[in-house]
mmCIF file of the C-alpha atoms, coordinates in Angstrom:
data_MODEL
# 
_entry.id   MODEL 
# 
loop_
_atom_site.group_PDB 
_atom_site.id 
_atom_site.type_symbol 
_atom_site.label_atom_id 
_atom_site.label_alt_id 
_atom_site.label_comp_id 
_atom_site.label_asym_id 
_atom_site.label_entity_id 
_atom_site.label_seq_id 
_atom_site.pdbx_PDB_ins_code 
_atom_site.Cartn_x 
_atom_site.Cartn_y 
_atom_site.Cartn_z 
_atom_site.occupancy 
_atom_site.B_iso_or_equiv 
_atom_site.pdbx_formal_charge 
_atom_site.auth_seq_id 
_atom_site.auth_comp_id 
_atom_site.auth_asym_id 
_atom_site.auth_atom_id 
_atom_site.pdbx_PDB_model_num 
ATOM 1  C CA . MET A 1 1  ? 11.439  6.783  -24.203 1.00 0.00 ? 1  MET A CA 1 
ATOM 2  C CA . LEU A 1 2  ? 7.754   7.576  -24.545 1.00 0.00 ? 2  LEU A CA 1 
ATOM 3  C CA . ASN A 1 3  ? 5.969   8.674  -27.679 1.00 0.00 ? 3  ASN A CA 1 
ATOM 4  C CA . SER A 1 4  ? 3.549   11.604 -27.880 1.00 0.00 ? 4  SER A CA 1 
ATOM 5  C CA . SER A 1 5  ? 0.412   9.488  -28.238 1.00 0.00 ? 5  SER A CA 1 
ATOM 6  C CA . LEU A 1 6  ? 1.253   7.513  -25.085 1.00 0.00 ? 6  LEU A CA 1 
ATOM 7  C CA . VAL A 1 7  ? 1.787   10.713 -23.093 1.00 0.00 ? 7  VAL A CA 1 
ATOM 8  C CA . GLU A 1 8  ? -1.545  12.054 -24.403 1.00 0.00 ? 8  GLU A CA 1 
ATOM 9  C CA . ARG A 1 9  ? -3.321  8.833  -23.353 1.00 0.00 ? 9  ARG A CA 1 
ATOM 10 C CA . ILE A 1 10 ? -1.716  9.049  -19.914 1.00 0.00 ? 10 ILE A CA 1 
ATOM 11 C CA . GLU A 1 11 ? -2.841  12.648 -19.511 1.00 0.00 ? 11 GLU A CA 1 
ATOM 12 C CA . ARG A 1 12 ? -6.378  11.866 -20.695 1.00 0.00 ? 12 ARG A CA 1 
ATOM 13 C CA . ALA A 1 13 ? -6.787  8.767  -18.508 1.00 0.00 ? 13 ALA A CA 1 
ATOM 14 C CA . TYR A 1 14 ? -5.419  10.303 -15.323 1.00 0.00 ? 14 TYR A CA 1 
ATOM 15 C CA . SER A 1 15 ? -7.335  13.558 -15.872 1.00 0.00 ? 15 SER A CA 1 
ATOM 16 C CA . GLU A 1 16 ? -10.548 11.559 -16.154 1.00 0.00 ? 16 GLU A CA 1 
ATOM 17 C CA . GLN A 1 17 ? -9.692  9.674  -12.967 1.00 0.00 ? 17 GLN A CA 1 
ATOM 18 C CA . LEU A 1 18 ? -8.962  12.957 -11.200 1.00 0.00 ? 18 LEU A CA 1 
ATOM 19 C CA . ASP A 1 19 ? -12.357 14.299 -12.312 1.00 0.00 ? 19 ASP A CA 1 
ATOM 20 C CA . THR A 1 20 ? -14.067 11.118 -11.147 1.00 0.00 ? 20 THR A CA 1 
ATOM 21 C CA . SER A 1 21 ? -12.404 11.345 -7.751  1.00 0.00 ? 21 SER A CA 1 
ATOM 22 C CA . ALA A 1 22 ? -14.287 14.609 -7.191  1.00 0.00 ? 22 ALA A CA 1 
ATOM 23 C CA . LEU A 1 23 ? -17.493 12.558 -7.429  1.00 0.00 ? 23 LEU A CA 1 
ATOM 24 C CA . PHE A 1 24 ? -16.147 10.210 -4.772  1.00 0.00 ? 24 PHE A CA 1 
ATOM 25 C CA . LEU A 1 25 ? -15.528 13.170 -2.458  1.00 0.00 ? 25 LEU A CA 1 
ATOM 26 C CA . GLU A 1 26 ? -19.041 14.486 -3.092  1.00 0.00 ? 26 GLU A CA 1 
ATOM 27 C CA . GLN A 1 27 ? -20.563 11.109 -2.240  1.00 0.00 ? 27 GLN A CA 1 
ATOM 28 C CA . LEU A 1 28 ? -18.475 10.796 0.903   1.00 0.00 ? 28 LEU A CA 1 
ATOM 29 C CA . SER A 1 29 ? -19.594 14.292 1.934   1.00 0.00 ? 29 SER A CA 1 
ATOM 30 C CA . ARG A 1 30 ? -23.228 13.271 1.490   1.00 0.00 ? 30 ARG A CA 1 
ATOM 31 C CA . TRP A 1 31 ? -22.707 10.170 3.575   1.00 0.00 ? 31 TRP A CA 1 
ATOM 32 C CA . ARG A 1 32 ? -20.975 12.271 6.223   1.00 0.00 ? 32 ARG A CA 1 
ATOM 33 C CA . GLN A 1 33 ? -24.141 14.429 6.559   1.00 0.00 ? 33 GLN A CA 1 
ATOM 34 C CA . GLY A 1 34 ? -26.356 11.445 7.318   1.00 0.00 ? 34 GLY A CA 1 
ATOM 35 C CA . PRO A 1 35 ? -26.657 9.520  10.542  1.00 0.00 ? 35 PRO A CA 1 
ATOM 36 C CA . LEU A 1 36 ? -23.675 7.174  10.748  1.00 0.00 ? 36 LEU A CA 1 
ATOM 37 C CA . SER A 1 37 ? -22.626 4.556  13.231  1.00 0.00 ? 37 SER A CA 1 
ATOM 38 C CA . ALA A 1 38 ? -19.124 4.827  14.655  1.00 0.00 ? 38 ALA A CA 1 
ATOM 39 C CA . GLU A 1 39 ? -17.978 2.085  12.297  1.00 0.00 ? 39 GLU A CA 1 
ATOM 40 C CA . GLN A 1 40 ? -19.513 3.821  9.272   1.00 0.00 ? 40 GLN A CA 1 
ATOM 41 C CA . SER A 1 41 ? -18.005 7.145  10.286  1.00 0.00 ? 41 SER A CA 1 
ATOM 42 C CA . ASN A 1 42 ? -14.577 5.527  10.591  1.00 0.00 ? 42 ASN A CA 1 
ATOM 43 C CA . GLU A 1 43 ? -14.980 3.970  7.147   1.00 0.00 ? 43 GLU A CA 1 
ATOM 44 C CA . VAL A 1 44 ? -15.980 7.294  5.582   1.00 0.00 ? 44 VAL A CA 1 
ATOM 45 C CA . THR A 1 45 ? -12.928 8.906  7.194   1.00 0.00 ? 45 THR A CA 1 
ATOM 46 C CA . ARG A 1 46 ? -10.711 6.130  5.848   1.00 0.00 ? 46 ARG A CA 1 
ATOM 47 C CA . LEU A 1 47 ? -12.170 6.507  2.364   1.00 0.00 ? 47 LEU A CA 1 
ATOM 48 C CA . GLU A 1 48 ? -11.710 10.295 2.458   1.00 0.00 ? 48 GLU A CA 1 
ATOM 49 C CA . SER A 1 49 ? -8.052  9.709  3.253   1.00 0.00 ? 49 SER A CA 1 
ATOM 50 C CA . GLN A 1 50 ? -7.752  7.196  0.416   1.00 0.00 ? 50 GLN A CA 1 
ATOM 51 C CA . VAL A 1 51 ? -9.348  9.605  -2.069  1.00 0.00 ? 51 VAL A CA 1 
ATOM 52 C CA . ALA A 1 52 ? -7.005  12.388 -0.928  1.00 0.00 ? 52 ALA A CA 1 
ATOM 53 C CA . THR A 1 53 ? -4.037  10.068 -1.518  1.00 0.00 ? 53 THR A CA 1 
ATOM 54 C CA . LEU A 1 54 ? -5.435  9.048  -4.905  1.00 0.00 ? 54 LEU A CA 1 
ATOM 55 C CA . ARG A 1 55 ? -5.877  12.699 -5.935  1.00 0.00 ? 55 ARG A CA 1 
ATOM 56 C CA . ALA A 1 56 ? -2.323  13.557 -4.849  1.00 0.00 ? 56 ALA A CA 1 
ATOM 57 C CA . ASN A 1 57 ? -0.894  10.613 -6.782  1.00 0.00 ? 57 ASN A CA 1 
ATOM 58 C CA . LEU A 1 58 ? -2.916  11.444 -9.899  1.00 0.00 ? 58 LEU A CA 1 
ATOM 59 C CA . THR A 1 59 ? -1.766  15.065 -9.724  1.00 0.00 ? 59 THR A CA 1 
ATOM 60 C CA . ASN A 1 60 ? 1.865   13.918 -9.417  1.00 0.00 ? 60 ASN A CA 1 
ATOM 61 C CA . LEU A 1 61 ? 1.465   11.606 -12.413 1.00 0.00 ? 61 LEU A CA 1 
ATOM 62 C CA . LEU A 1 62 ? -0.060  14.401 -14.478 1.00 0.00 ? 62 LEU A CA 1 
ATOM 63 C CA . ASP A 1 63 ? 2.824   16.687 -13.494 1.00 0.00 ? 63 ASP A CA 1 
ATOM 64 C CA . LEU A 1 64 ? 5.326   14.031 -14.614 1.00 0.00 ? 64 LEU A CA 1 
ATOM 65 C CA . ALA A 1 65 ? 3.499   13.561 -17.908 1.00 0.00 ? 65 ALA A CA 1 
ATOM 66 C CA . ALA A 1 66 ? 3.664   17.312 -18.487 1.00 0.00 ? 66 ALA A CA 1 
ATOM 67 C CA . GLU A 1 67 ? 7.408   17.262 -17.794 1.00 0.00 ? 67 GLU A CA 1 
ATOM 68 C CA . VAL A 1 68 ? 8.134   14.545 -20.352 1.00 0.00 ? 68 VAL A CA 1 
ATOM 69 C CA . GLU A 1 69 ? 5.693   15.894 -22.926 1.00 0.00 ? 69 GLU A CA 1 
ATOM 70 C CA . ASP A 1 70 ? 8.403   17.920 -24.666 1.00 0.00 ? 70 ASP A CA 1 
ATOM 71 C CA . HIS A 1 71 ? 10.906  15.048 -24.555 1.00 0.00 ? 71 HIS A CA 1 
ATOM 72 C CA . THR A 1 72 ? 8.982   12.310 -26.354 1.00 0.00 ? 72 THR A CA 1 
ATOM 73 C CA . ILE A 1 73 ? 10.622  10.395 -29.180 1.00 0.00 ? 73 ILE A CA 1 
ATOM 74 C CA . ASP A 1 74 ? 8.269   12.127 -31.639 1.00 0.00 ? 74 ASP A CA 1 
ATOM 75 C CA . LYS A 1 75 ? 9.366   15.592 -30.495 1.00 0.00 ? 75 LYS A CA 1 
ATOM 76 C CA . ILE A 1 76 ? 13.052  14.590 -30.591 1.00 0.00 ? 76 ILE A CA 1 
ATOM 77 C CA . LEU A 1 77 ? 12.826  13.096 -34.077 1.00 0.00 ? 77 LEU A CA 1 
ATOM 78 C CA . ALA A 1 78 ? 11.019  16.214 -35.342 1.00 0.00 ? 78 ALA A CA 1 
ATOM 79 C CA . LYS A 1 79 ? 14.071  18.365 -34.549 1.00 0.00 ? 79 LYS A CA 1 
ATOM 80 C CA . ASP A 1 80 ? 16.736  19.006 -37.140 1.00 0.00 ? 80 ASP A CA 1 
ATOM 81 C CA . ASP A 1 81 ? 20.268  17.771 -36.465 1.00 0.00 ? 81 ASP A CA 1 
ATOM 82 C CA . PHE A 1 82 ? 21.609  21.179 -35.398 1.00 0.00 ? 82 PHE A CA 1 
ATOM 83 C CA . GLU A 1 83 ? 18.793  21.798 -32.918 1.00 0.00 ? 83 GLU A CA 1 
ATOM 84 C CA . LEU A 1 84 ? 19.101  18.289 -31.466 1.00 0.00 ? 84 LEU A CA 1 
ATOM 85 C CA . GLY A 1 85 ? 22.889  18.600 -31.197 1.00 0.00 ? 85 GLY A CA 1 
ATOM 86 C CA . LEU A 1 86 ? 22.529  21.925 -29.427 1.00 0.00 ? 86 LEU A CA 1 
ATOM 87 C CA . ASP A 1 87 ? 19.982  20.430 -27.002 1.00 0.00 ? 87 ASP A CA 1 
ATOM 88 C CA . VAL A 1 88 ? 22.405  17.594 -26.181 1.00 0.00 ? 88 VAL A CA 1 
ATOM 89 C CA . LEU A 1 89 ? 25.258  20.035 -25.618 1.00 0.00 ? 89 LEU A CA 1 
ATOM 90 C CA . LEU A 1 90 ? 23.066  22.189 -23.358 1.00 0.00 ? 90 LEU A CA 1 
ATOM 91 C CA . GLY A 1 91 ? 22.024  19.120 -21.371 1.00 0.00 ? 91 GLY A CA 1 
ATOM 92 C CA . LYS A 1 92 ? 18.365  19.184 -22.433 1.00 0.00 ? 92 LYS A CA 1 
ATOM 93 C CA . HIS A 1 93 ? 18.672  15.652 -23.845 1.00 0.00 ? 93 HIS A CA 1 
ATOM 94 C CA . GLN A 1 94 ? 20.938  12.787 -22.946 1.00 0.00 ? 94 GLN A CA 1 
ATOM 95 C CA . LEU A 1 95 ? 22.308  10.283 -25.428 1.00 0.00 ? 95 LEU A CA 1 
# 
């Protein structure tokens, strides 16, 4: 089980990486505009694909972090016994 501060760090770190990946795409676009050899063009294409994969993976990780955000140990321990028992009965939390 994750705690709230760990989820926040995950969200912050991966959001920063997602922002930085936009810079990678901008640089690759600039290189694409210049005269490139066939080998350089192939490498830029490969890197564009890698950045697209990176961005997709970072987005998936951020989505997962958002999903578990309400189920951290801190959020569970903050609930009173009745609310937690009701959540378990409704299948929102597993024992």
